[in-house]
PyMOL Python script that loads the backbone (N, CA, C, O; Angstrom):
from pymol import cmd

cmd.read_pdbstr("""\
ATOM      1  N   UNK A   1       1.670  31.079 -31.598  1.00  0.00           N
ATOM      2  CA  UNK A   1       1.820  30.073 -30.572  1.00  0.00           C
ATOM      3  C   UNK A   1       2.993  30.470 -29.679  1.00  0.00           C
ATOM      4  O   UNK A   1       4.081  30.748 -30.183  1.00  0.00           O
ATOM      5  N   UNK A   2       2.793  30.501 -28.379  1.00  0.00           N
ATOM      6  CA  UNK A   2       3.833  30.887 -27.448  1.00  0.00           C
ATOM      7  C   UNK A   2       4.804  29.758 -27.175  1.00  0.00           C
ATOM      8  O   UNK A   2       4.515  28.586 -27.415  1.00  0.00           O
ATOM      9  N   UNK A   3       5.961  30.140 -26.668  1.00  0.00           N
ATOM     10  CA  UNK A   3       6.958  29.126 -26.365  1.00  0.00           C
ATOM     11  C   UNK A   3       7.089  28.903 -24.866  1.00  0.00           C
ATOM     12  O   UNK A   3       8.015  28.222 -24.424  1.00  0.00           O
ATOM     13  N   UNK A   4       6.168  29.471 -24.067  1.00  0.00           N
ATOM     14  CA  UNK A   4       6.196  29.246 -22.625  1.00  0.00           C
ATOM     15  C   UNK A   4       5.892  27.786 -22.341  1.00  0.00           C
ATOM     16  O   UNK A   4       5.040  27.178 -22.988  1.00  0.00           O
ATOM     17  N   UNK A   5       6.594  27.236 -21.376  1.00  0.00           N
ATOM     18  CA  UNK A   5       6.347  25.854 -20.988  1.00  0.00           C
ATOM     19  C   UNK A   5       6.158  25.766 -19.491  1.00  0.00           C
ATOM     20  O   UNK A   5       6.609  26.632 -18.741  1.00  0.00           O
ATOM     21  N   UNK A   6       5.492  24.720 -19.070  1.00  0.00           N
ATOM     22  CA  UNK A   6       5.340  24.438 -17.650  1.00  0.00           C
ATOM     23  C   UNK A   6       6.475  23.494 -17.295  1.00  0.00           C
ATOM     24  O   UNK A   6       6.598  22.413 -17.870  1.00  0.00           O
ATOM     25  N   UNK A   7       7.297  23.905 -16.352  1.00  0.00           N
ATOM     26  CA  UNK A   7       8.499  23.149 -16.055  1.00  0.00           C
ATOM     27  C   UNK A   7       8.529  22.737 -14.596  1.00  0.00           C
ATOM     28  O   UNK A   7       8.184  23.518 -13.709  1.00  0.00           O
ATOM     29  N   UNK A   8       8.944  21.507 -14.357  1.00  0.00           N
ATOM     30  CA  UNK A   8       9.185  21.021 -13.006  1.00  0.00           C
ATOM     31  C   UNK A   8      10.608  20.526 -12.955  1.00  0.00           C
ATOM     32  O   UNK A   8      10.962  19.601 -13.686  1.00  0.00           O
ATOM     33  N   UNK A   9      11.431  21.110 -12.116  1.00  0.00           N
ATOM     34  CA  UNK A   9      12.833  20.737 -12.033  1.00  0.00           C
ATOM     35  C   UNK A   9      13.065  19.469 -11.228  1.00  0.00           C
ATOM     36  O   UNK A   9      13.908  18.647 -11.589  1.00  0.00           O
ATOM     37  N   UNK A  10      12.325  19.307 -10.143  1.00  0.00           N
ATOM     38  CA  UNK A  10      12.595  18.193  -9.244  1.00  0.00           C
ATOM     39  C   UNK A  10      12.065  16.876  -9.789  1.00  0.00           C
ATOM     40  O   UNK A  10      11.092  16.839 -10.542  1.00  0.00           O
ATOM     41  N   UNK A  11      12.715  15.820  -9.400  1.00  0.00           N
ATOM     42  CA  UNK A  11      12.202  14.496  -9.695  1.00  0.00           C
ATOM     43  C   UNK A  11      11.858  13.856  -8.369  1.00  0.00           C
ATOM     44  O   UNK A  11      12.404  14.233  -7.332  1.00  0.00           O
ATOM     45  N   UNK A  12      10.976  12.913  -8.395  1.00  0.00           N
ATOM     46  CA  UNK A  12      10.562  12.251  -7.161  1.00  0.00           C
ATOM     47  C   UNK A  12      10.985  10.789  -7.207  1.00  0.00           C
ATOM     48  O   UNK A  12      10.984  10.164  -8.268  1.00  0.00           O
ATOM     49  N   UNK A  13      11.341  10.260  -6.067  1.00  0.00           N
ATOM     50  CA  UNK A  13      11.710   8.838  -6.045  1.00  0.00           C
ATOM     51  C   UNK A  13      10.532   7.964  -6.416  1.00  0.00           C
ATOM     52  O   UNK A  13       9.375   8.336  -6.217  1.00  0.00           O
ATOM     53  N   UNK A  14      10.833   6.821  -6.946  1.00  0.00           N
ATOM     54  CA  UNK A  14       9.795   5.886  -7.348  1.00  0.00           C
ATOM     55  C   UNK A  14       8.988   5.425  -6.140  1.00  0.00           C
ATOM     56  O   UNK A  14       9.543   5.140  -5.078  1.00  0.00           O
ATOM     57  N   UNK A  15       7.696   5.357  -6.314  1.00  0.00           N
ATOM     58  CA  UNK A  15       6.780   4.924  -5.261  1.00  0.00           C
ATOM     59  C   UNK A  15       6.217   3.562  -5.665  1.00  0.00           C
ATOM     60  O   UNK A  15       5.669   3.427  -6.759  1.00  0.00           O
ATOM     61  N   UNK A  16       6.342   2.551  -4.801  1.00  0.00           N
ATOM     62  CA  UNK A  16       5.840   1.216  -5.166  1.00  0.00           C
ATOM     63  C   UNK A  16       4.357   1.201  -5.526  1.00  0.00           C
ATOM     64  O   UNK A  16       3.925   0.338  -6.291  1.00  0.00           O
ATOM     65  N   UNK A  17       3.568   2.132  -4.997  1.00  0.00           N
ATOM     66  CA  UNK A  17       2.145   2.179  -5.295  1.00  0.00           C
ATOM     67  C   UNK A  17       1.820   2.920  -6.577  1.00  0.00           C
ATOM     68  O   UNK A  17       0.667   2.934  -7.010  1.00  0.00           O
ATOM     69  N   UNK A  18       2.827   3.541  -7.194  1.00  0.00           N
ATOM     70  CA  UNK A  18       2.612   4.333  -8.402  1.00  0.00           C
ATOM     71  C   UNK A  18       2.443   3.414  -9.614  1.00  0.00           C
ATOM     72  O   UNK A  18       3.018   2.327  -9.668  1.00  0.00           O
ATOM     73  N   UNK A  19       1.658   3.862 -10.570  1.00  0.00           N
ATOM     74  CA  UNK A  19       1.451   3.079 -11.781  1.00  0.00           C
ATOM     75  C   UNK A  19       2.766   2.943 -12.536  1.00  0.00           C
ATOM     76  O   UNK A  19       3.484   3.927 -12.715  1.00  0.00           O
ATOM     77  N   UNK A  20       3.078   1.756 -12.971  1.00  0.00           N
ATOM     78  CA  UNK A  20       4.323   1.463 -13.666  1.00  0.00           C
ATOM     79  C   UNK A  20       4.428   2.248 -14.968  1.00  0.00           C
ATOM     80  O   UNK A  20       3.504   2.246 -15.781  1.00  0.00           O
ATOM     81  N   UNK A  21       5.560   2.915 -15.158  1.00  0.00           N
ATOM     82  CA  UNK A  21       5.831   3.610 -16.411  1.00  0.00           C
ATOM     83  C   UNK A  21       5.187   4.974 -16.557  1.00  0.00           C
ATOM     84  O   UNK A  21       5.380   5.620 -17.587  1.00  0.00           O
ATOM     85  N   UNK A  22       4.438   5.436 -15.588  1.00  0.00           N
ATOM     86  CA  UNK A  22       3.785   6.740 -15.694  1.00  0.00           C
ATOM     87  C   UNK A  22       4.777   7.839 -15.351  1.00  0.00           C
ATOM     88  O   UNK A  22       5.523   7.731 -14.378  1.00  0.00           O
ATOM     89  N   UNK A  23       4.780   8.895 -16.154  1.00  0.00           N
ATOM     90  CA  UNK A  23       5.647  10.047 -15.923  1.00  0.00           C
ATOM     91  C   UNK A  23       4.851  11.328 -16.141  1.00  0.00           C
ATOM     92  O   UNK A  23       3.793  11.317 -16.771  1.00  0.00           O
ATOM     93  N   UNK A  24       5.366  12.411 -15.621  1.00  0.00           N
ATOM     94  CA  UNK A  24       4.758  13.725 -15.838  1.00  0.00           C
ATOM     95  C   UNK A  24       5.474  14.387 -17.008  1.00  0.00           C
ATOM     96  O   UNK A  24       6.690  14.577 -16.978  1.00  0.00           O
ATOM     97  N   UNK A  25       4.721  14.731 -18.023  1.00  0.00           N
ATOM     98  CA  UNK A  25       5.296  15.370 -19.204  1.00  0.00           C
ATOM     99  C   UNK A  25       5.320  16.879 -19.039  1.00  0.00           C
ATOM    100  O   UNK A  25       4.510  17.449 -18.308  1.00  0.00           O
ATOM    101  N   UNK A  26       6.255  17.518 -19.726  1.00  0.00           N
ATOM    102  CA  UNK A  26       6.329  18.978 -19.744  1.00  0.00           C
ATOM    103  C   UNK A  26       5.544  19.435 -20.966  1.00  0.00           C
ATOM    104  O   UNK A  26       5.765  18.953 -22.077  1.00  0.00           O
ATOM    105  N   UNK A  27       4.620  20.375 -20.745  1.00  0.00           N
ATOM    106  CA  UNK A  27       3.754  20.855 -21.825  1.00  0.00           C
ATOM    107  C   UNK A  27       3.854  22.363 -21.942  1.00  0.00           C
ATOM    108  O   UNK A  27       4.335  23.040 -21.033  1.00  0.00           O
ATOM    109  N   UNK A  28       3.396  22.876 -23.063  1.00  0.00           N
ATOM    110  CA  UNK A  28       3.349  24.325 -23.269  1.00  0.00           C
ATOM    111  C   UNK A  28       2.189  24.892 -22.463  1.00  0.00           C
ATOM    112  O   UNK A  28       1.141  24.260 -22.330  1.00  0.00           O
ATOM    113  N   UNK A  29       2.388  26.089 -21.930  1.00  0.00           N
ATOM    114  CA  UNK A  29       1.356  26.715 -21.099  1.00  0.00           C
ATOM    115  C   UNK A  29       0.046  26.890 -21.848  1.00  0.00           C
ATOM    116  O   UNK A  29      -1.026  26.695 -21.274  1.00  0.00           O
ATOM    117  N   UNK A  30       0.118  27.255 -23.128  1.00  0.00           N
ATOM    118  CA  UNK A  30      -1.124  27.459 -23.874  1.00  0.00           C
ATOM    119  C   UNK A  30      -1.892  26.153 -24.089  1.00  0.00           C
ATOM    120  O   UNK A  30      -3.097  26.179 -24.338  1.00  0.00           O
ATOM    121  N   UNK A  31      -1.206  25.015 -23.996  1.00  0.00           N
ATOM    122  CA  UNK A  31      -1.876  23.720 -24.123  1.00  0.00           C
ATOM    123  C   UNK A  31      -2.496  23.250 -22.810  1.00  0.00           C
ATOM    124  O   UNK A  31      -3.387  22.401 -22.812  1.00  0.00           O
ATOM    125  N   UNK A  32      -2.034  23.793 -21.704  1.00  0.00           N
ATOM    126  CA  UNK A  32      -2.509  23.343 -20.400  1.00  0.00           C
ATOM    127  C   UNK A  32      -4.021  23.489 -20.268  1.00  0.00           C
ATOM    128  O   UNK A  32      -4.705  22.534 -19.899  1.00  0.00           O
ATOM    129  N   UNK A  33      -4.542  24.658 -20.561  1.00  0.00           N
ATOM    130  CA  UNK A  33      -5.989  24.893 -20.437  1.00  0.00           C
ATOM    131  C   UNK A  33      -6.774  24.011 -21.396  1.00  0.00           C
ATOM    132  O   UNK A  33      -7.785  23.420 -21.018  1.00  0.00           O
ATOM    133  N   UNK A  34      -6.306  23.923 -22.643  1.00  0.00           N
ATOM    134  CA  UNK A  34      -7.006  23.079 -23.616  1.00  0.00           C
ATOM    135  C   UNK A  34      -7.104  21.644 -23.130  1.00  0.00           C
ATOM    136  O   UNK A  34      -8.140  20.996 -23.272  1.00  0.00           O
ATOM    137  N   UNK A  35      -6.019  21.159 -22.557  1.00  0.00           N
ATOM    138  CA  UNK A  35      -5.996  19.775 -22.104  1.00  0.00           C
ATOM    139  C   UNK A  35      -6.859  19.520 -20.890  1.00  0.00           C
ATOM    140  O   UNK A  35      -7.685  18.608 -20.888  1.00  0.00           O
ATOM    141  N   UNK A  36      -6.672  20.321 -19.859  1.00  0.00           N
ATOM    142  CA  UNK A  36      -7.386  20.075 -18.604  1.00  0.00           C
ATOM    143  C   UNK A  36      -8.848  20.522 -18.645  1.00  0.00           C
ATOM    144  O   UNK A  36      -9.725  19.818 -18.145  1.00  0.00           O
ATOM    145  N   UNK A  37      -9.110  21.674 -19.230  1.00  0.00           N
ATOM    146  CA  UNK A  37     -10.474  22.209 -19.208  1.00  0.00           C
ATOM    147  C   UNK A  37     -11.330  21.643 -20.333  1.00  0.00           C
ATOM    148  O   UNK A  37     -12.469  21.234 -20.107  1.00  0.00           O
ATOM    149  N   UNK A  38     -10.782  21.621 -21.539  1.00  0.00           N
ATOM    150  CA  UNK A  38     -11.571  21.176 -22.687  1.00  0.00           C
ATOM    151  C   UNK A  38     -11.424  19.683 -22.965  1.00  0.00           C
ATOM    152  O   UNK A  38     -12.179  19.127 -23.763  1.00  0.00           O
ATOM    153  N   UNK A  39     -10.463  19.031 -22.317  1.00  0.00           N
ATOM    154  CA  UNK A  39     -10.267  17.597 -22.519  1.00  0.00           C
ATOM    155  C   UNK A  39      -9.680  17.246 -23.865  1.00  0.00           C
ATOM    156  O   UNK A  39      -9.868  16.133 -24.358  1.00  0.00           O
ATOM    157  N   UNK A  40      -8.958  18.201 -24.476  1.00  0.00           N
ATOM    158  CA  UNK A  40      -8.360  17.950 -25.780  1.00  0.00           C
ATOM    159  C   UNK A  40      -7.006  17.262 -25.642  1.00  0.00           C
ATOM    160  O   UNK A  40      -6.309  17.439 -24.643  1.00  0.00           O
ATOM    161  N   UNK A  41      -6.644  16.485 -26.644  1.00  0.00           N
ATOM    162  CA  UNK A  41      -5.342  15.839 -26.682  1.00  0.00           C
ATOM    163  C   UNK A  41      -4.270  16.898 -26.922  1.00  0.00           C
ATOM    164  O   UNK A  41      -4.421  17.759 -27.789  1.00  0.00           O
ATOM    165  N   UNK A  42      -3.189  16.827 -26.148  1.00  0.00           N
ATOM    166  CA  UNK A  42      -2.088  17.767 -26.307  1.00  0.00           C
ATOM    167  C   UNK A  42      -0.802  16.987 -26.552  1.00  0.00           C
ATOM    168  O   UNK A  42      -0.747  15.776 -26.339  1.00  0.00           O
ATOM    169  N   UNK A  43       0.229  17.693 -27.002  1.00  0.00           N
ATOM    170  CA  UNK A  43       1.515  17.070 -27.284  1.00  0.00           C
ATOM    171  C   UNK A  43       2.559  17.616 -26.325  1.00  0.00           C
ATOM    172  O   UNK A  43       2.749  18.828 -26.221  1.00  0.00           O
ATOM    173  N   UNK A  44       3.235  16.710 -25.625  1.00  0.00           N
ATOM    174  CA  UNK A  44       4.308  17.087 -24.701  1.00  0.00           C
ATOM    175  C   UNK A  44       5.563  17.433 -25.500  1.00  0.00           C
ATOM    176  O   UNK A  44       5.624  17.183 -26.704  1.00  0.00           O
ATOM    177  N   UNK A  45       6.554  18.002 -24.837  1.00  0.00           N
ATOM    178  CA  UNK A  45       7.796  18.365 -25.506  1.00  0.00           C
ATOM    179  C   UNK A  45       8.508  17.161 -26.104  1.00  0.00           C
ATOM    180  O   UNK A  45       9.239  17.306 -27.084  1.00  0.00           O
ATOM    181  N   UNK A  46       8.311  15.977 -25.536  1.00  0.00           N
ATOM    182  CA  UNK A  46       8.950  14.761 -26.029  1.00  0.00           C
ATOM    183  C   UNK A  46       8.225  14.186 -27.248  1.00  0.00           C
ATOM    184  O   UNK A  46       8.740  13.277 -27.899  1.00  0.00           O
ATOM    185  N   UNK A  47       7.028  14.710 -27.565  1.00  0.00           N
ATOM    186  CA  UNK A  47       6.255  14.220 -28.695  1.00  0.00           C
ATOM    187  C   UNK A  47       5.094  13.318 -28.302  1.00  0.00           C
ATOM    188  O   UNK A  47       4.249  12.996 -29.137  1.00  0.00           O
ATOM    189  N   UNK A  48       5.043  12.912 -27.050  1.00  0.00           N
ATOM    190  CA  UNK A  48       3.944  12.064 -26.559  1.00  0.00           C
ATOM    191  C   UNK A  48       2.630  12.835 -26.631  1.00  0.00           C
ATOM    192  O   UNK A  48       2.559  13.985 -26.198  1.00  0.00           O
ATOM    193  N   UNK A  49       1.595  12.207 -27.175  1.00  0.00           N
ATOM    194  CA  UNK A  49       0.270  12.826 -27.245  1.00  0.00           C
ATOM    195  C   UNK A  49      -0.605  12.176 -26.186  1.00  0.00           C
ATOM    196  O   UNK A  49      -0.628  10.953 -26.048  1.00  0.00           O
ATOM    197  N   UNK A  50      -1.330  13.011 -25.436  1.00  0.00           N
ATOM    198  CA  UNK A  50      -2.167  12.488 -24.365  1.00  0.00           C
ATOM    199  C   UNK A  50      -3.201  13.517 -23.955  1.00  0.00           C
ATOM    200  O   UNK A  50      -3.087  14.698 -24.284  1.00  0.00           O
ATOM    201  N   UNK A  51      -4.221  13.052 -23.229  1.00  0.00           N
ATOM    202  CA  UNK A  51      -5.209  13.936 -22.621  1.00  0.00           C
ATOM    203  C   UNK A  51      -4.887  13.954 -21.130  1.00  0.00           C
ATOM    204  O   UNK A  51      -4.990  12.920 -20.471  1.00  0.00           O
ATOM    205  N   UNK A  52      -4.501  15.108 -20.585  1.00  0.00           N
ATOM    206  CA  UNK A  52      -4.121  15.145 -19.163  1.00  0.00           C
ATOM    207  C   UNK A  52      -5.317  14.888 -18.257  1.00  0.00           C
ATOM    208  O   UNK A  52      -6.368  15.515 -18.390  1.00  0.00           O
ATOM    209  N   UNK A  53      -5.129  13.945 -17.330  1.00  0.00           N
ATOM    210  CA  UNK A  53      -6.201  13.607 -16.401  1.00  0.00           C
ATOM    211  C   UNK A  53      -5.697  13.413 -14.980  1.00  0.00           C
ATOM    212  O   UNK A  53      -6.504  13.327 -14.054  1.00  0.00           O
ATOM    213  N   UNK A  54      -4.390  13.342 -14.782  1.00  0.00           N
ATOM    214  CA  UNK A  54      -3.836  13.049 -13.457  1.00  0.00           C
ATOM    215  C   UNK A  54      -3.019  14.222 -12.941  1.00  0.00           C
ATOM    216  O   UNK A  54      -2.598  15.089 -13.706  1.00  0.00           O
ATOM    217  N   UNK A  55      -2.802  14.234 -11.635  1.00  0.00           N
ATOM    218  CA  UNK A  55      -1.957  15.239 -10.999  1.00  0.00           C
ATOM    219  C   UNK A  55      -0.503  14.958 -11.369  1.00  0.00           C
ATOM    220  O   UNK A  55       0.036  13.933 -10.951  1.00  0.00           O
ATOM    221  N   UNK A  56       0.160  15.838 -12.145  1.00  0.00           N
ATOM    222  CA  UNK A  56       1.526  15.569 -12.586  1.00  0.00           C
ATOM    223  C   UNK A  56       2.546  15.558 -11.458  1.00  0.00           C
ATOM    224  O   UNK A  56       3.643  15.029 -11.631  1.00  0.00           O
ATOM    225  N   UNK A  57       2.213  16.124 -10.320  1.00  0.00           N
ATOM    226  CA  UNK A  57       3.160  16.183  -9.211  1.00  0.00           C
ATOM    227  C   UNK A  57       3.309  14.844  -8.494  1.00  0.00           C
ATOM    228  O   UNK A  57       4.132  14.723  -7.587  1.00  0.00           O
ATOM    229  N   UNK A  58       2.527  13.838  -8.884  1.00  0.00           N
ATOM    230  CA  UNK A  58       2.634  12.513  -8.286  1.00  0.00           C
ATOM    231  C   UNK A  58       3.615  11.614  -9.036  1.00  0.00           C
ATOM    232  O   UNK A  58       3.884  10.497  -8.595  1.00  0.00           O
ATOM    233  N   UNK A  59       4.153  12.084 -10.163  1.00  0.00           N
ATOM    234  CA  UNK A  59       4.977  11.252 -11.032  1.00  0.00           C
ATOM    235  C   UNK A  59       6.340  11.899 -11.293  1.00  0.00           C
ATOM    236  O   UNK A  59       6.473  13.120 -11.206  1.00  0.00           O
ATOM    237  N   UNK A  60       7.339  11.096 -11.609  1.00  0.00           N
ATOM    238  CA  UNK A  60       8.644  11.657 -11.977  1.00  0.00           C
ATOM    239  C   UNK A  60       8.537  12.352 -13.339  1.00  0.00           C
ATOM    240  O   UNK A  60       7.677  12.007 -14.149  1.00  0.00           O
ATOM    241  N   UNK A  61       9.412  13.328 -13.586  1.00  0.00           N
ATOM    242  CA  UNK A  61       9.399  14.084 -14.842  1.00  0.00           C
ATOM    243  C   UNK A  61       9.933  13.209 -15.974  1.00  0.00           C
ATOM    244  O   UNK A  61      10.921  12.496 -15.803  1.00  0.00           O
ATOM    245  N   UNK A  62       9.280  13.266 -17.115  1.00  0.00           N
ATOM    246  CA  UNK A  62       9.684  12.528 -18.312  1.00  0.00           C
ATOM    247  C   UNK A  62      11.074  12.988 -18.751  1.00  0.00           C
ATOM    248  O   UNK A  62      11.311  14.181 -18.939  1.00  0.00           O
ATOM    249  N   UNK A  63      11.982  12.039 -18.910  1.00  0.00           N
ATOM    250  CA  UNK A  63      13.351  12.378 -19.314  1.00  0.00           C
ATOM    251  C   UNK A  63      13.404  12.934 -20.736  1.00  0.00           C
ATOM    252  O   UNK A  63      14.230  13.798 -21.028  1.00  0.00           O
ATOM    253  N   UNK A  64      12.533  12.451 -21.623  1.00  0.00           N
ATOM    254  CA  UNK A  64      12.477  12.978 -22.987  1.00  0.00           C
ATOM    255  C   UNK A  64      12.060  14.439 -23.007  1.00  0.00           C
ATOM    256  O   UNK A  64      12.617  15.234 -23.764  1.00  0.00           O
ATOM    257  N   UNK A  65      11.089  14.799 -22.185  1.00  0.00           N
ATOM    258  CA  UNK A  65      10.646  16.192 -22.083  1.00  0.00           C
ATOM    259  C   UNK A  65      11.751  17.061 -21.489  1.00  0.00           C
ATOM    260  O   UNK A  65      11.991  18.179 -21.946  1.00  0.00           O
ATOM    261  N   UNK A  66      12.418  16.532 -20.464  1.00  0.00           N
ATOM    262  CA  UNK A  66      13.499  17.282 -19.830  1.00  0.00           C
ATOM    263  C   UNK A  66      14.616  17.566 -20.842  1.00  0.00           C
ATOM    264  O   UNK A  66      15.146  18.677 -20.887  1.00  0.00           O
ATOM    265  N   UNK A  67      14.971  16.564 -21.651  1.00  0.00           N
ATOM    266  CA  UNK A  67      16.017  16.741 -22.664  1.00  0.00           C
ATOM    267  C   UNK A  67      15.581  17.756 -23.728  1.00  0.00           C
ATOM    268  O   UNK A  67      16.382  18.585 -24.162  1.00  0.00           O
ATOM    269  N   UNK A  68      14.315  17.691 -24.145  1.00  0.00           N
ATOM    270  CA  UNK A  68      13.807  18.636 -25.142  1.00  0.00           C
ATOM    271  C   UNK A  68      13.827  20.060 -24.605  1.00  0.00           C
ATOM    272  O   UNK A  68      14.167  20.997 -25.328  1.00  0.00           O
ATOM    273  N   UNK A  69      13.463  20.224 -23.337  1.00  0.00           N
ATOM    274  CA  UNK A  69      13.479  21.545 -22.724  1.00  0.00           C
ATOM    275  C   UNK A  69      14.900  22.082 -22.637  1.00  0.00           C
ATOM    276  O   UNK A  69      15.132  23.267 -22.875  1.00  0.00           O
ATOM    277  N   UNK A  70      15.840  21.227 -22.301  1.00  0.00           N
ATOM    278  CA  UNK A  70      17.250  21.629 -22.235  1.00  0.00           C
ATOM    279  C   UNK A  70      17.725  22.091 -23.601  1.00  0.00           C
ATOM    280  O   UNK A  70      18.426  23.097 -23.709  1.00  0.00           O
ATOM    281  N   UNK A  71      17.346  21.359 -24.651  1.00  0.00           N
ATOM    282  CA  UNK A  71      17.742  21.750 -26.013  1.00  0.00           C
ATOM    283  C   UNK A  71      17.110  23.072 -26.397  1.00  0.00           C
ATOM    284  O   UNK A  71      17.763  23.908 -27.023  1.00  0.00           O
ATOM    285  N   UNK A  72      15.838  23.283 -26.033  1.00  0.00           N
ATOM    286  CA  UNK A  72      15.138  24.539 -26.352  1.00  0.00           C
ATOM    287  C   UNK A  72      15.802  25.727 -25.666  1.00  0.00           C
ATOM    288  O   UNK A  72      15.898  26.814 -26.236  1.00  0.00           O
ATOM    289  N   UNK A  73      16.258  25.506 -24.440  1.00  0.00           N
ATOM    290  CA  UNK A  73      16.880  26.587 -23.663  1.00  0.00           C
ATOM    291  C   UNK A  73      18.354  26.754 -23.991  1.00  0.00           C
ATOM    292  O   UNK A  73      18.974  27.730 -23.566  1.00  0.00           O
ATOM    293  N   UNK A  74      18.930  25.812 -24.746  1.00  0.00           N
ATOM    294  CA  UNK A  74      20.331  25.891 -25.102  1.00  0.00           C
ATOM    295  C   UNK A  74      21.260  25.651 -23.934  1.00  0.00           C
ATOM    296  O   UNK A  74      22.392  26.134 -23.926  1.00  0.00           O
ATOM    297  N   UNK A  75      20.787  24.902 -22.940  1.00  0.00           N
ATOM    298  CA  UNK A  75      21.585  24.618 -21.733  1.00  0.00           C
ATOM    299  C   UNK A  75      22.158  23.217 -21.827  1.00  0.00           C
ATOM    300  O   UNK A  75      21.724  22.406 -22.645  1.00  0.00           O
ATOM    301  N   UNK A  76      23.134  22.946 -20.982  1.00  0.00           N
ATOM    302  CA  UNK A  76      23.715  21.601 -20.889  1.00  0.00           C
ATOM    303  C   UNK A  76      23.074  20.823 -19.797  1.00  0.00           C
ATOM    304  O   UNK A  76      23.433  19.668 -19.568  1.00  0.00           O
TER     305      UNK A  76
END
""", "prot")
cmd.dss("prot")
cmd.show_as("cartoon", "prot")
cmd.util.cbc("prot")
cmd.orient("prot")
């Protein structure tokens, strides 16, 4: 299993039309295809399990995933 992840650094301001509480999770690259193409449930870095169905660029980045990625990279 690879340790490559899909990372988005920027966060987006809250949009009043956006669904409440929705965030974009950071996932491993090898899980991306399984989730989007095969419709399988995947696990984000924060531990959230979900089937990806939405465009992640429309939502702010999950803070739990961001913290997990920081810990994995050994950064502050």
